[in-house]
Structure formats: structure tokens, C-alpha cells
TORBALUM-943767 format. One line per field, with one value per residue (C-alpha): x, y, z; residue number from 1. Coordinates in steps of 0.2 Angstrom, whole numbers, plus 5000, padded with zeros to 4 digits. Example, Ala and Ser with C-alpha at 12.3 -4.5 7.8 and 13.67 -1.06 7.14 Angstrom:
X: (5062 5068)
Y: (4978 4995)
Z: (5039 5036)
k: (1 2)
This chain:
X: (5000 5005 5000 5001 5001 5002 4990 4971 4971 4980 4975 4978 4981 4989 5007 5008 5009 5020 5013 5019 5018 5012 5013 5003 4984 4982 4996 4989 4972 4981 4988 4972 4965 4979 4977 4958 4958 4972 4964 4946 4952 4961 4945 4935 4948 4949 4930 4928 4939 4929 4912 4920 4923 4941 4947 4953 4960 4964 4954 4955 4957 4960 4959 4953 4966 4967 4971 4980 4986 4997 4997 5007 5000 4985 4987 4970 4965 4954 4938 4927 4931 4917 4928 4945 4954 4956 4952 4968 4985 4986 4984 4967 4964 4950 4947 4940 4931 4927 4942 4935 4918 4924 4940 4936 4930 4946 4957 4949 4949 4967 4973 4964 4970 4988 4986 4978 4990 5006 5009 5009 4996 4999 4991 4992 4983 4972 4966 4948 4943 4934 4918 4917 4900 4908 4922 4909 4902 4887 4882 4890 4875 4875 4894 4900 4900 4892 4892 4882 4896 4893 4908 4910 4915 4903 4906 4909 4922 4932 4928 4925 4906 4897 4898 4884 4891 4906 4895 4887 4886 4895 4905 4890 4880 4894 4895 4912 4923 4941 4954 4970 4981 4969 4969 4954 4942 4945 4928 4910 4909 4921 4923 4911 4898 4899 4899 4884 4874 4880 4873 4857 4855 4856 4843 4830 4832 4835 4850 4869 4877 4888 4873 4869 4871 4877 4860 4845 4826 4816 4797 4783 4772 4774 4767 4783 4793 4783 4785 4803 4805 4795 4806 4822 4817 4813 4830 4838 4829 4832 4851 4852 4868 4873 4865 4874 4860 4844 4845 4829 4827 4834 4848 4838 4849 4843 4859 4859 4855 4869 4881 4875 4858 4843 4829 4816 4823 4829 4847 4840 4848 4843 4826 4814 4814 4800 4795 4797 4810 4804 4810 4814 4828 4830 4845 4848 4867 4879 4898 4907 4890 4883 4866 4850 4844 4825 4819 4801 4803 4785 4775 4781 4796 4803 4806 4813 4826 4830 4835 4844 4854 4861 4861 4871 4887 4886 4890 4879 4880 4862 4845 4828 4811 4797 4780 4763 4756 4741 4739 4735 4730 4714 4722 4731 4724 4725 4741 4750 4769 4776 4795 4800 4811 4808 4802 4791 4799 4784 4789 4801 4812 4828 4824 4839 4852 4847 4837 4822 4831 4843 4837 4837 4841 4836 4850 4851 4859 4845 4831 4836 4837 4820 4812 4820 4814 4796 4796 4803 4792 4775 4780 4777 4788 4790 4775 4764 4775 4766 4750 4757 4770 4771 4787 4785 4786 4782 4776 4780 4771 4771 4752 4744 4727 4732 4717 4705 4715 4712 4707 4709 4726 4732 4726 4734 4752 4750 4746 4759 4772 4765 4766 4759 4759 4760 4767 4776 4794 4801 4808 4817 4825 4830 4836 4846 4854 4859 4865 4875 4881 4872 4863 4845 4829 4809 4797 4779 4763 4746 4735 4722 4716 4708 4706 4696 4685 4695 4699 4709 4697 4699 4692 4700 4717 4717 4713 4727 4740 4736 4738 4753 4765 4774 4776 4782 4795 4800 4804 4814 4825 4827 4832 4845 4852 4854 4864 4875 4881 4887 4905 4905 4912 4898 4885 4892 4886 4896 4880 4881 4899 4901 4912 4925 4925 4935 4925 4925 4909 4906 4906 4912 4913 4926 4926 4933 4936 4930 4914 4901 4908 4903 4898 4901 4894 4908 4915 4926 4936 4924 4909 4894 4890 4872 4867 4872 4864 4848 4848 4851 4839 4825 4813 4796 4794 4776 4773 4776 4758 4761 4745 4735 4722 4730 4725 4737 4731 4742 4736 4740 4729 4715 4716 4715 4700 4691 4691 4693 4688 4703 4714 4704 4705 4724 4725 4711 4699 4685 4680 4689 4697 4716)
Y: (5000 5018 5033 5050 5067 5061 5074 5077 5074 5058 5044 5026 5017 5001 5001 5009 4998 5007 5010 4998 4997 4980 4974 4958 4960 4946 4952 4969 4962 4952 4968 4976 4962 4962 4980 4979 4963 4970 4987 4980 4967 4981 4991 4976 4972 4990 4991 4975 4982 4998 4989 4978 4994 4996 5014 5021 5039 5042 5041 5024 5025 5014 5018 5010 5004 5013 5009 5022 5023 5037 5039 5052 5051 5057 5042 5035 5017 5006 5016 5001 5000 5004 5001 4996 5013 5031 5045 5055 5058 5061 5053 5042 5035 5027 5019 5002 4990 4971 4964 4947 4950 4959 4950 4944 4962 4970 4958 4960 4979 4981 4969 4979 4995 4989 4981 4996 5009 4999 5005 4998 5001 5007 5000 5008 5015 5030 5044 5039 5032 5015 5019 5006 5000 4995 4985 4972 4966 4957 4972 4979 4974 4956 4953 4963 4955 4968 4968 4977 4990 5007 5016 5033 5040 5041 5030 5045 5051 5035 5028 5035 5033 5034 5052 5054 5070 5060 5046 5056 5052 5068 5057 5049 5065 5075 5088 5083 5098 5093 5105 5108 5094 5081 5064 5061 5048 5030 5024 5030 5025 5028 5014 5020 5023 5005 4999 5009 5001 4984 4986 4993 4978 4966 4976 4979 4962 4949 4942 4945 4954 4939 4930 4945 4939 4948 4948 4956 4956 4969 4966 4975 4959 4945 4933 4934 4930 4915 4909 4912 4902 4887 4887 4888 4875 4863 4866 4863 4846 4842 4844 4859 4859 4878 4883 4880 4885 4894 4908 4916 4929 4924 4916 4900 4890 4876 4867 4859 4840 4838 4845 4835 4844 4834 4832 4833 4849 4840 4848 4866 4877 4893 4899 4913 4929 4932 4948 4948 4961 4977 4971 4953 4946 4928 4922 4908 4907 4901 4901 4917 4926 4923 4918 4929 4939 4944 4958 4962 4981 4984 4999 5016 5025 5029 5010 5008 5022 5016 4999 5003 5016 5001 4987 4998 4996 4977 4982 4970 4966 4970 4973 4971 4977 4964 4970 4975 4991 5000 4998 5015 5010 5003 4990 4982 4967 4961 4951 4959 4964 4981 4983 5000 5010 5027 5034 5048 5052 5059 5051 5065 5054 5058 5075 5083 5070 5067 5081 5078 5084 5070 5056 5038 5028 5011 4998 4988 4972 4972 4976 4962 4949 4953 4954 4937 4929 4935 4927 4911 4909 4914 4906 4922 4928 4942 4953 4941 4946 4963 4954 4950 4964 4982 4992 5010 5024 5019 5033 5031 5042 5046 5045 5028 5036 5045 5039 5049 5065 5079 5068 5079 5085 5067 5061 5076 5073 5054 5057 5070 5057 5043 5032 5015 5010 5017 5011 5019 5010 5007 5025 5026 5009 5014 5031 5024 5011 5025 5035 5021 5014 4998 4990 4991 4985 4985 4972 4975 4965 4975 4970 4984 4997 5010 5023 5010 5005 4989 4992 4980 4971 4956 4943 4950 4952 4934 4927 4938 4932 4914 4916 4928 4928 4912 4915 4933 4927 4913 4927 4937 4922 4917 4935 4935 4918 4926 4941 4929 4922 4939 4946 4959 4972 4975 4972 4987 4999 5014 5024 5023 5031 5048 5062 5057 5039 5025 5023 5004 4995 4976 4964 4973 4989 5003 5019 5037 5053 5070 5078 5088 5105 5112 5130 5137 5135 5129 5114 5102 5088 5090 5086 5097 5101 5095 5102 5120 5119 5112 5127 5140 5130 5142 5127 5131 5116 5121 5114 5097 5091 5076 5067 5073 5087 5103 5121 5125 5125 5131 5137 5120 5111 5123 5120 5102 5103 5113 5098 5083 5070 5075 5070 5054 5048 5050 5036 5026 5031 5036 5039 5030 5014 5013)
Z: (5000 4997 5007 4999 5008 5026 5032 5033 5014 5014 5001 5004 4987 4980 4974 4957 4941 4928 4911 4898 4878 4871 4853 4857 4861 4872 4883 4883 4890 4903 4909 4909 4919 4931 4936 4937 4948 4959 4962 4965 4977 4986 4988 4994 5007 5014 5014 5024 5036 5037 5039 5053 5063 5060 5060 5043 5045 5027 5011 5001 4982 4967 4949 4933 4920 4903 4885 4875 4857 4849 4830 4820 4803 4792 4781 4775 4781 4772 4770 4772 4790 4803 4819 4825 4820 4825 4813 4814 4822 4841 4858 4860 4877 4887 4904 4904 4917 4918 4907 4913 4905 4889 4886 4869 4864 4870 4862 4845 4846 4852 4839 4825 4832 4831 4814 4807 4813 4815 4833 4850 4864 4881 4897 4914 4928 4925 4936 4936 4953 4955 4965 4979 4973 4957 4965 4968 4952 4959 4970 4986 4997 4993 4992 5007 5025 5034 5053 5066 5069 5063 5057 5064 5046 5032 5016 5006 5018 5015 4998 4981 4977 4959 4952 4940 4933 4928 4920 4906 4887 4881 4869 4861 4860 4852 4867 4874 4875 4878 4887 4876 4875 4883 4874 4863 4867 4861 4865 4867 4886 4901 4913 4927 4914 4909 4927 4931 4917 4921 4938 4931 4919 4933 4943 4928 4920 4934 4925 4926 4912 4910 4901 4888 4870 4854 4846 4856 4853 4862 4864 4872 4876 4888 4875 4865 4879 4884 4866 4867 4883 4876 4860 4870 4883 4869 4860 4876 4879 4861 4862 4851 4840 4845 4861 4878 4890 4892 4906 4914 4927 4944 4934 4932 4920 4909 4901 4885 4886 4873 4886 4901 4904 4909 4896 4911 4917 4933 4931 4930 4943 4951 4957 4950 4959 4972 4962 4943 4937 4929 4912 4912 4901 4894 4886 4873 4877 4863 4863 4861 4866 4849 4855 4857 4872 4873 4885 4888 4890 4894 4886 4882 4875 4892 4895 4878 4880 4898 4893 4877 4887 4897 4884 4873 4884 4880 4862 4854 4836 4832 4841 4834 4839 4838 4844 4840 4832 4826 4807 4799 4782 4776 4766 4781 4790 4808 4809 4794 4796 4795 4791 4797 4785 4793 4810 4815 4832 4843 4858 4863 4874 4865 4858 4867 4864 4846 4839 4828 4812 4813 4801 4808 4791 4788 4788 4772 4780 4794 4781 4769 4783 4790 4773 4768 4784 4782 4765 4771 4786 4777 4761 4751 4738 4726 4724 4735 4749 4749 4754 4772 4774 4771 4771 4777 4791 4809 4820 4839 4851 4870 4873 4873 4871 4855 4846 4857 4855 4842 4828 4813 4819 4822 4805 4796 4804 4800 4782 4779 4786 4776 4792 4790 4808 4825 4842 4857 4857 4840 4837 4853 4850 4833 4838 4852 4841 4829 4843 4850 4834 4836 4821 4823 4814 4817 4812 4820 4818 4816 4831 4829 4817 4828 4814 4804 4818 4822 4841 4851 4863 4873 4861 4846 4855 4861 4843 4836 4849 4845 4827 4825 4840 4837 4819 4822 4834 4822 4809 4821 4826 4807 4803 4817 4811 4794 4802 4812 4795 4789 4794 4808 4796 4784 4798 4807 4794 4790 4791 4810 4810 4816 4809 4821 4816 4824 4840 4843 4841 4842 4856 4871 4880 4879 4889 4888 4899 4903 4907 4897 4898 4881 4883 4866 4849 4838 4829 4838 4829 4814 4825 4827 4845 4844 4861 4857 4840 4848 4859 4844 4833 4827 4824 4833 4845 4848 4830 4836 4841 4853 4847 4861 4864 4868 4866 4852 4834 4820 4803 4795 4807 4804 4786 4788 4799 4785 4774 4786 4772 4762 4775 4780 4762 4762 4776 4769 4783 4772 4754 4741 4746 4744)
k: (1 2 3 4 5 6 7 8 9 10 11 12 13 14 15 16 17 18 19 20 21 22 23 24 25 26 27 28 29 30 31 32 33 34 35 36 37 38 39 40 41 42 43 44 45 46 47 48 49 50 51 52 53 54 55 56 57 58 59 60 61 62 63 64 65 66 67 68 69 70 71 72 73 74 75 76 77 78 79 80 81 82 83 84 85 86 87 88 89 90 91 92 93 94 95 96 97 98 99 100 101 102 103 104 105 106 107 108 109 110 111 112 113 114 115 116 117 118 119 120 121 122 123 124 125 126 127 128 129 130 131 132 133 134 135 136 137 138 139 140 141 142 143 144 145 146 147 148 149 150 151 152 153 154 155 156 157 158 159 160 161 162 163 164 165 166 167 168 169 170 171 172 173 174 175 176 177 178 179 180 181 182 183 184 185 186 187 188 189 190 191 192 193 194 195 196 197 198 199 200 201 202 203 204 205 206 207 208 209 210 211 212 213 214 215 216 217 218 219 220 221 222 223 224 225 226 227 228 229 230 231 232 233 234 235 236 237 238 239 240 241 242 243 244 245 246 247 248 249 250 251 252 253 254 255 256 257 258 259 260 261 262 263 264 265 266 267 268 269 270 271 272 273 274 275 276 277 278 279 280 281 282 283 284 285 286 287 288 289 290 291 292 293 294 295 296 297 298 299 300 301 302 303 304 305 306 307 308 309 310 311 312 313 314 315 316 317 318 319 320 321 322 323 324 325 326 327 328 329 330 331 332 333 334 335 336 337 338 339 340 341 342 343 344 345 346 347 348 349 350 351 352 353 354 355 356 357 358 359 360 361 362 363 364 365 366 367 368 369 370 371 372 373 374 375 376 377 378 379 380 381 382 383 384 385 386 387 388 389 390 391 392 393 394 395 396 397 398 399 400 401 402 403 404 405 406 407 408 409 410 411 412 413 414 415 416 417 418 419 420 421 422 423 424 425 426 427 428 429 430 431 432 433 434 435 436 437 438 439 440 441 442 443 444 445 446 447 448 449 450 451 452 453 454 455 456 457 458 459 460 461 462 463 464 465 466 467 468 469 470 471 472 473 474 475 476 477 478 479 480 481 482 483 484 485 486 487 488 489 490 491 492 493 494 495 496 497 498 499 500 501 502 503 504 505 506 507 508 509 510 511 512 513 514 515 516 517 518 519 520 521 522 523 524 525 526 527 528 529 530 531 532 533 534 535 536 537 538 539 540 541 542 543 544 545 546 547 548 549 550 551 552 553 554 555 556 557 558 559 560 561 562 563 564 565 566 567 568 569 570 571 572 573 574 575 576 577 578)
């Protein structure tokens, strides 16, 4: 141990580990793990002393390891690359956490950085403190051996605790302002931000981050999760050729019969939680995290943004939204599919981080996989595929009772956008995929058509669920199987790359430094400060009718009300059939 400044500001730290350069990726990751494990073990040991009542008169601190690369050339790399490089000369650095969890990702990214730039990486101890809560991967309350003793000094007086101001998304949002001479970010998330999300995932989903897979399905109905669980249990009992285990909330693990699991389920371990988690996750585990995670996110854009904010640190290869929607066209039938190629973002949960003028493009690789899967599962090909699936814009709203709001204003806005479906979650999931550079896609099933008098009632909904849920899920699973066969490079589309370029994506989690300190409207590192532009934008936000009754009516709405039949016909709600 090392004690610095032997006075009231003394700090107790583990002995320093010198920064070293590495030309071998595996050796670099081994050093990352050595630093992380040594430093977190040091914090746990001192914390146990503290809770047992021992006097610790100084502050206790240990820091995260860092990865650094220094380049000195503007030479262009292979322009097809979407990750594994930095965009220009200079020092690029990031702090990292949990090398045990992200070993494969760190090894791949460091290997690519060295191969693409021909320089070594440096590994050492950063200045970013490890909060004591994050020294316990499974949670400080369950791992620490608390005693009845009450220490005289408060926890925050002895140990570093999570600092939310230092865990923002300034890098992702394009608002990071670096002081002169500071290293540039090497990744989208700094270490404490990743640790925070890992703990949130365990809390919300009821499963450990270790079980999360590279391909993720979000759904807004329990029926899909029930069907997924039946499929996965059947695969495990049948000795599935790829799956290793099926994991449910409470870390109930059903191993594959081929690998020694019991066909009757007798060897299943773990117990369901007494109370269901808020957004339960289920994992079809495959080697190298190449399986599928399904999460029931519930209803609403707030949930959709919340869970994707945290799943993003896992750096999945792709995520999909499979759920229900309202069909907006008269030609649609209940059970028809909608493949989203655009979004009307009336959910307002990401307006500050990703302004509405930012387009959310469809990604070709995802779209093709979903369309092919629909065709194969339904047996439809060519022009006949249009009988069961429509490609178009999905509107996502923040008001579940949108259909009983200002009807004429609602219909006009939907007509102008050419939306073919409406839900509450899809736009937030796609927008956060774009924001976090995670490939995304949306395939919805029409469960009601309120604009055409087909309202979702108990009997109609039950019949729809029996007919469509399992087929819809089968399509989603097949689409992900198709994506698994692709190489990682084309899947991580360059459409997701920022001006800066080179922020690592893929399986794993990197981190970066500095707080949000942008106070001026200027360009930094060829990236627009979106927060400043958003504040300076002259766009009239009051024109964004939120699909609910308000006192505000603009001239365009008044004109539409003057001839509502014209607007209704545009959506097939009245007059000539489309």
C-alpha cells in the first residue's frame, strides 16, 4: 500500500503499476485484467475492514486501467472499416472495466488498432477512481460481509462513490469539449458509465450481464417472451447443436441436454425471483456470446430508452424490435407485418440528445434479413409478399390514448408522414441504436386498426395472439440467424459512424474520459456540438403536436379541419378505398 500526503488529505492506494507498451493484444488484455483485479480486490479488502469497525483515518482509492494509442499520420486507412481505427493523428485514450467480461472484445479491438496503425498500445493505471460500489460486480449489498458495527466516518468520507456527473454520454452525444492537450476518446463510454449500466441491467432484467448475448430482441408483450421460453426449453431438451444453455430471471439456468443437461429439466439450477423484474431478460446462450437475448421492455418510450441506454454498453452486434402496432392503412389486415424503413419520432424521449432533424436511416443488412425471413416463414415471395408485409414509416408516440385526442390534427400529421403503423417504442429503440452505433431494425405486427373501427378488445386480441405471436417470433429468430452468418464488418454499417470515426463497436465495452463542459457553439474535431445547435435552433417546437388534445392549433391544422374528408382519404379512413 501507498499513502500519499500524510495529513488530512492523505490517500491510501495500492502500489503503482507502471505504464507499459504492448505489441501483443492478448498480453495487453492480460495487463488490463491484472490492474483491474488487483485494484478492485484492494478496495474490497479495505471496505471489509471499514464495515467491521476498523478505523481508517485516510481516504482509500484505486483507479481503473486505461488503454492508449498514439498515432502520428493522417494516412487514410481502408475506408470500408466501421471500427478498429482512429480517425487521425494524436493521443487516443479510454478507461476500461471488467476485462474478465469483455476479454474477447478488448482483444479484438486492440488487435485491430495495432494492425491498422502499426503502433503499440499502452496499458496503465488511469486517474479515474473506481467507485466502491463497482468494486463488487454482483452488488455491494450482497457481496460485502456487513456487521452490526456502525463506522464513525461516512462511506463517502473514506471511499469514492458513483459520481453521476462523471458518467454522462457527452462522447456519444457529440457534446464533449476537451481541454487543450487532453487525449481524445478511444471509445464511447468511460469505465464508470459501463459499470453503472452493468448494475442497472442486473437490476432491471433479473439476470447477470455475463449472460447477455450479441443479438438482442426487444418486445412489448409477455406473449413473445413466453413463446421464446418454450422454444428455448425445447431446444435445450432436444440437444440443440449451437445453444449451451437457456437462462431466465433469477439466473435459472437450463443446460443443453447435449452438454449434460437433463431432458426432464431436473438439472436446471437457480430459482425464479420472488418478484418479477421490471424488464425481464431471457438468454439463449451460445459460445462467444453469439446467442440471443430477449427483453420484455413493457409499454412506452421511456422504458425503451431506459433499457437501450444500458444494453448499449454490452456492444451487441444488432438489436431488433418485435412487437405490436396499430395499422394506419385501410388495406392492412390484423396480423399483417410492418417493416419500418423510417420513423416519426413523436415520443420525445431523445429530443435533446438526438434532435428531430437527425434522420434515422434504415440499415440495408437488417432490412434484407428481415424481409427474407418474412418470405421464408410465410411462404410468400416476390409481389405476393406485399399481401402480408408492408414496408413504410412507423410513428412512435408518447400517449397511449392517442386515438382519442384531436382527431383531425392526428390524422393530418400521420398522412403527411406517410406512416403505415403506430406504436410507442420502435422509434426510441432505433434512435438509440443509431446514437450508440448499434445496428437496429423493426418488424411489427398489426394488432388493431383504431382509425378504421377495429379496436383491440379482449376477444380479438386473444385470437390475434394465438395466430401471430409464434410466427412473428420465428421470423425474428430466423432474421438474426441470417445476420449471424454475415461478417461483422458489413453488419456494422458505416451509416452509424460519426464524423470522428473509429469509435470501437462490436462485442464489448470501451470507455472514455472528460465531462460534458461544452459552453460554446463551435465545431470540435469536425463534429457538430448538437446540444448547442439544439439550443440555437429556430425550429418552433410548439408545432410538434404530441398526438393529444392541446389548446394549440396552427394554421395548417385549421386548414386540415376545414376539409377533414380529404385527410381521412389519404389514410384510407373514408371515401375512396386505397
